C-alpha positions in Angstrom: 0.0 0.0 0.0 1.5 3.4 -0.9 2.3 5.9 1.8 0.0 8.8 2.7 2.3 11.3 1.0 2.1 9.3 -2.3 -1.7 9.1 -2.0 -1.9 12.8 -1.4 0.2 13.5 -4.5 -1.9 11.2 -6.6 -5.1 12.9 -5.4 -3.7 16.3 -6.4 -3.1 14.9 -9.8 0.7 15.1 -9.7 2.4 11.9 -11.1 4.9 10.4 -8.7 7.7 10.2 -11.3 7.3 13.9 -12.0 7.8 14.6 -8.3 10.9 12.4 -8.3 12.3 14.1 -11.4 11.6 17.6 -9.9 13.5 16.6 -6.7 16.4 15.3 -8.7 16.7 18.5 -10.8 16.3 20.6 -7.6 19.1 18.6 -5.9 21.3 19.1 -9.0 20.7 22.9 -9.0 21.5 23.1 -5.3 24.7 21.0 -5.8 25.9 23.2 -8.7 25.2 26.4 -6.7 27.1 25.0 -3.7 30.0 24.1 -6.0 30.3 27.8 -7.0 30.7 29.0 -3.4 32.5 26.0 -1.9 35.5 24.9 -4.1 35.7 21.5 -2.4 32.0 20.7 -2.7 32.3 17.8 -5.2 35.3 16.3 -3.6 33.6 16.4 -0.1 30.6 14.7 -1.6 32.8 12.2 -3.3 34.7 11.4 -0.1 31.4 10.9 1.8 30.1 8.5 -0.9 33.5 6.7 -0.9 33.4 6.3 2.9 29.9 4.8 2.6 31.1 2.4 0.0 29.0 4.0 -2.8 31.8 3.7 -5.4 29.8 4.7 -8.5 28.4 7.7 -6.8 31.9 8.7 -5.5 33.4 8.4 -9.0 30.6 10.5 -10.4 31.3 13.3 -8.0 35.1 13.1 -8.3 34.8 13.3 -12.1 33.2 16.7 -11.7 36.4 18.3 -10.3 39.6 17.8 -12.4 41.7 18.3 -9.2 40.2 15.1 -7.8 42.1 12.6 -10.0 43.9 11.2 -6.9 40.6 10.8 -5.0 39.0 9.2 -8.1 41.9 6.8 -8.5 41.9 6.0 -4.8 38.2 5.2 -4.8 38.7 2.7 -7.6 41.6 1.1 -5.8 39.7 0.7 -2.6 36.8 -0.7 -4.6 39.1 -3.1 -6.3 40.5 -4.3 -2.9 37.0 -5.0 -1.7 36.1 -6.9 -4.9 39.4 -8.9 -4.7 38.8 -9.9 -1.1 35.4 -11.1 -2.0 36.8 -13.3 -4.8 35.4 -11.1 -7.7 38.8 -11.0 -9.5 37.5 -9.9 -12.9 35.6 -7.0 -11.4 38.6 -6.1 -9.2 40.8 -6.0 -12.3 38.4 -3.7 -14.0 38.4 -1.4 -10.9 42.2 -1.2 -10.9 42.2 -0.4 -14.6 39.7 2.4 -13.9 42.1 3.8 -11.3 44.9 3.8 -13.9 42.7 5.4 -16.4 42.0 8.2 -13.9 45.7 8.5 -12.8 48.1 6.5 -15.1 50.9 6.8 -12.6 49.1 5.4 -9.5 51.6 2.9 -8.1 49.2 1.0 -5.9 46.9 0.2 -8.8 49.8 -1.3 -10.8 50.9 -3.4 -7.8 47.4 -4.7 -7.1 47.1 -5.7 -10.8 50.3 -7.6 -10.2 48.8 -9.5 -7.3 45.7 -10.4 -9.3 47.8 -11.6 -12.3 50.0 -13.6 -10.0 47.0 -15.4 -8.5 46.1 -16.5 -12.1 49.6 -18.0 -12.4 51.0 -15.5 -14.9 54.2 -14.7 -13.1 55.9 -12.8 -16.0 53.0 -10.5 -16.5 52.6 -10.0 -12.7 56.3 -9.0 -12.6 55.6 -6.3 -15.3 52.9 -4.8 -13.2 55.1 -4.9 -10.0 57.9 -3.2 -12.0 55.5 -0.5 -13.2 54.5 0.1 -9.6 58.1 0.3 -8.4 59.1 2.6 -11.2 56.4 5.0 -10.0 57.4 4.7 -6.4 60.9 3.4 -5.7 60.2 3.4 -2.0 58.0 0.3 -2.3 60.6 -2.0 -0.6 58.1 -4.9 -0.2 57.4 -4.8 -4.0 61.2 -4.8 -4.7 61.7 -7.8 -2.4 58.8 -9.6 -4.1 60.3 -9.0 -7.5 63.6 -10.3 -6.3 62.0 -13.4 -4.8 60.3 -14.0 -8.2 63.7 -14.0 -9.9 63.7 -10.4 -11.2 66.6 -9.1 -9.1 68.4 -7.5 -12.1 65.2 -5.5 -13.0 64.9 -4.3 -9.5 68.6 -3.2 -9.5 68.1 -1.2 -12.7 65.0 0.5 -11.3 66.5 1.4 -7.9 69.8 2.4 -9.3 68.2 4.9 -11.7 69.0 3.2 -15.0 65.3 2.4 -15.5 63.7 5.2 -13.5 60.3 6.5 -14.6 60.5 9.8 -16.6 60.5 12.8 -14.3 57.1 14.1 -15.5 55.7 10.6 -14.7 57.2 10.7 -11.2 55.6 14.1 -10.7 52.2 12.9 -11.9 52.3 9.8 -9.6 51.9 12.0 -6.5 49.2 14.1 -4.9 50.3 17.7 -4.8 49.0 20.4 -2.5 51.4 23.1 -3.8 51.9 24.0 -7.5 55.7 24.5 -7.8 57.6 25.6 -10.8 60.5 23.2 -10.9 62.1 24.8 -13.9 62.6 23.3 -17.4 58.9 23.5 -18.1 58.1 21.2 -15.2 55.3 22.3 -12.8 53.6 20.2 -10.1 49.8 20.1 -10.6 48.9 21.3 -7.1 45.5 21.9 -5.5 46.7 25.5 -5.2 47.4 26.9 -8.6 50.6 28.8 -9.5 48.8 32.1 -9.5 47.3 31.4 -6.1 50.8 30.4 -4.8 52.3 33.6 -6.1 49.6 35.6 -4.2 50.3 33.6 -1.1 54.1 34.3 -1.4 53.4 38.0 -1.6 51.2 37.9 1.4 53.7 35.9 3.4 57.1 37.3 2.3 56.6 40.9 1.2 56.9 42.4 4.6 60.6 41.5 5.1 63.8 40.9 3.2 64.9 37.3 3.1 68.3 37.9 1.7 70.9 36.2 3.9 68.4 35.1 6.5 67.9 31.7 8.1 64.4 30.3 7.7 62.5 27.3 9.2 59.2 26.2 7.5 56.9 24.2 9.8 54.3 22.2 7.9 56.4 22.3 4.7 54.4 19.5 2.9 55.6 19.6 -0.8 58.0 22.4 0.1 56.7 25.4 -1.9 57.4 28.0 0.8 60.8 26.5 1.6 61.6 26.7 -2.1 60.4 30.3 -2.4 62.4 31.3 0.7 65.5 29.9 -0.8 64.8 31.5 -4.1 64.4 34.9 -2.4 67.9 34.7 -1.0 67.6 32.9 2.4 71.1 31.6 3.4 69.7 28.5 5.1 66.2 26.9 4.9 65.0 24.0 7.0 61.7 22.3 6.2 59.8 20.5 8.9 56.7 18.2 8.7 55.4 15.0 10.0 51.7 14.3 9.2 51.8 14.8 5.4 55.3 13.4 5.1 54.1 10.1 6.6 50.6 10.0 5.1 50.1 6.9 2.9 48.1 8.9 0.2 49.8 12.3 0.4 53.4 10.8 0.6 54.5 14.3 1.4 58.2 13.4 2.1 58.6 11.8 -1.3 57.2 14.9 -3.0 59.5 17.1 -0.9 62.5 15.0 -1.7 61.6 15.1 -5.4 61.3 18.9 -5.4 64.5 19.2 -3.4 66.4 17.0 -5.9 65.0 18.6 -9.0 65.5 22.2 -7.9 69.0 21.5 -6.4 68.3 23.9 -3.5 69.7 21.6 -0.8 66.9 22.5 1.7 67.4 20.6 5.0 64.5 18.3 6.1 63.4 17.4 9.6 60.6 15.0 10.5 59.1 16.3 13.7 55.7 15.6 15.2 54.5 18.9 16.7 51.9 17.0 18.8 54.5 14.8 20.4 54.4 14.8 24.3 57.0 16.9 25.9 57.8 18.6 22.6 61.1 20.4 22.5 62.4 22.2 19.4 65.6 23.5 21.1 67.9 21.2 19.1 66.8 22.9 15.9 68.5 26.1 17.0 67.2 29.6 16.2 66.2 31.2 13.0 65.7 34.8 11.7 62.3 33.9 10.2 59.9 31.2 11.3 57.0 30.0 9.1 54.1 28.3 10.8 51.6 28.2 7.9 48.3 26.2 7.9 49.3 24.1 10.9 48.1 25.7 14.1 44.4 24.5 13.9 45.5 21.0 12.9 47.2 20.4 16.2 45.6 18.8 19.3 47.8 20.9 21.5 48.6 24.1 19.4 49.6 26.2 22.5 52.5 23.9 23.3 53.6 23.9 19.7 53.3 27.7 19.4 55.4 28.1 22.6 58.2 26.0 21.2 58.0 27.4 17.7 58.0 31.0 19.0 61.2 30.4 21.0 63.0 29.8 17.7 62.2 33.1 16.1 64.9 35.8 16.4 63.1 38.4 14.3 59.8 37.3 12.9 57.2 34.5 13.2 54.6 34.2 10.4 51.4 32.3 11.4 48.7 31.4 8.8 45.6 29.8 10.2 41.8 29.3 10.1 40.1 32.0 12.2 36.6 32.3 13.6 34.4 35.4 13.5 33.0 35.5 17.0 30.3 37.9 18.2 32.2 38.3 21.4 35.3 40.5 20.9 37.2 38.8 23.7 40.0 36.3 22.8 38.4 32.9 22.2 39.0 29.6 20.5 36.4 27.0 19.4 37.2 23.3 19.8 36.0 20.9 17.0 36.1 17.4 18.5 35.2 15.6 15.2 34.9 16.8 11.6 32.6 19.8 12.2 35.1 22.2 10.6 34.9 21.6 6.8 34.4 17.9 7.2 38.0 17.4 8.2 38.7 15.4 11.4 42.2 16.9 11.6 40.8 20.4 12.0 40.7 20.8 15.8 40.6 24.5 16.7 39.2 27.8 15.5 40.8 30.8 17.2 39.4 34.3 16.6 41.8 37.1 15.6 41.9 38.5 19.2 42.9 35.1 20.5 45.8 34.6 18.0 47.0 38.2 18.7 47.1 37.7 22.4 48.7 34.3 22.1 51.5 35.8 20.1 51.9 38.7 22.6 52.2 36.1 25.3 55.3 34.7 23.4 57.0 38.1 23.6 56.2 39.5 20.2 56.0 43.3 20.4 54.2 44.0 17.1 51.6 42.0 15.3 50.2 42.7 11.8 47.1 40.8 10.6 46.3 40.2 6.9 42.9 38.7 6.1 43.2 36.2 3.2 39.5 35.1 3.2 36.4 35.0 5.3 37.9 32.5 7.7 41.7 32.7 7.1 44.3 35.2 8.2 48.1 35.7 8.3 49.7 37.0 11.5 53.2 38.6 11.1 54.7 38.8 14.6 57.8 40.9 15.2 60.2 40.9 18.1 60.9 44.7 17.8 
């Protein structure tokens, strides 16, 4: 028996299919409008669908945003894993091939195809897939060992020694990039943040002081764009620090940083330090003229301890970029987000207002603080010792 709502619609003479189509079109209009104001709308919807196991729906959303190639490929890889574990090997192979179609240089998809092919008894073809995966990510030590065990030690040696390394543009394409970085020679990383946006951020961050001959430490370096820019602007020493993105299995941030460092030849120092570690002490790093703390504060469970340690390194200037809240109360305040309430990201823990960040910096001995708004909920704080 149809529900009362269905009966009411029928009594009013409105066909049920027409109602359904109207709702579908209305939902599409709302989605398209939301995408204009929220740049990550389609990706957020895709990740929600992927988390719920709705692979086709996730793929449909990811395909609407060209920046979501890695998300799209990852959705197909996860789907392939689920199918493989259930014994649906043909469907799993199709899913992995879809991942490669979305992102030809995705190493995991190639490796998983190798596993499937090996299960079918075709060792030679499996080895080709494993080698393709290793060429795209030479840090896959388990794949290298597997190839050696299968009798392909010479091929592994050629790949790892660089004689059979994947072309540089292919290496770049195999990674997820947050920063767009001009590596020279016509090579540019296809970052989430475009080159023009990066140029604007460099001006907002660096235009207030001269970097020539200065020492710089960059906390939350990720791919290394700000470290590279500091070096190119004349800094005498640059140290890049990260932990979360450098150890993330999808972001593989340390690999991207090392690639950038190798290609640019800037010899930027790298330190893997967890800013949320208990009893954090940054004293061994020494002091620096300029300290960058960009896009990290609100991601930390204990941002005050990290800010205290980071501030102690700054001889002249500390630059903090962070999410900020617009609170009705003008007093210093900070909102705690225990789950994923802030932009659907469970690593977003805090939302300070501008007054809060200003007073926190004053507590660390900075005499002058300049605030630059970079959006409705973002700001850069330049804190000076003088």
